[in-house]
N, C-alpha and C positions, 0 to 999 in steps of 0.2 A: 389697467394693464392689458388693454386689448391688443390683439395682434392684427397687423394690416394684412398679413397673408391669410388666405382661406384655410381653414382647418378641415382636415379630411380624416377619415377612418385610417388608423395605422400611424398617424403622426405622433411624435413625442411632444408633450406639452408640459409646461411648468406652471404651478399655481400655489397659492397660499393655503396651507393646511394648519390651522392654529397659528402659531407664531413662526412657523418655518415654511420654507419653500420645498415642495416635492415635485418629482417628475413622474409622469404616468403616460399611458398609451391610450389614444382615443379608440374605443372599441365600437362605438355606435353614434351616428348622428341621429338624435331623437326628434329632430324637427322643431318647428315653431310652437312648442307646447309650454313655454315659460310665460312669465308675467309680460303682458303687452306683446305677445307673440315672439318673445326672444327665443332664439335657437338654442337648444340644450344639447350637450354632448355627454355621453357616458364614458367616464375615464376610469381605467384600471390602474392601480398603483400599490406600492408597498407602504403600509402605514407603520413601519418600524417593526413589523413582524418577522422580517428576514425572508419572507416568502414573496417572490415577485408576483405582482398583480393579485394580491390576496384581498385587497379592498377595492370598492368601487364607489364613485360619486358622480352625480350629474351636476354640470356647471354650464353657465352661459359662456359664449365666446369672449365676452368682455373680461372675464376672469382668467382667461388662458393666454399663455405666452408660448408660441410655437418654438420648439427647440430644434435647431439645425443639428444634424448628426455630426458628432465630433470625430475628426480624423486623428489617427494615432501619429504622433510626431516621430515615433521610432521607425516608421515605415520609410521615411525619407533619409534616414541616417545611414 
């Protein structure tokens, strides 16, 4: 599920967490410290605790899908 767009700090991303998809925020580009020099990113997300950004995980870009910001449809009505 790799994203063609470059992932940057502050981006919203979606990834698999167990059997579900969750959305989080890229907090840090950790650099090429993964297996075979893969670039890792520190992602903050809510793991069902109800608190935003209560959990963190490091993942490679190949497991992240960049989420475009969603516009409210009510604004145009």
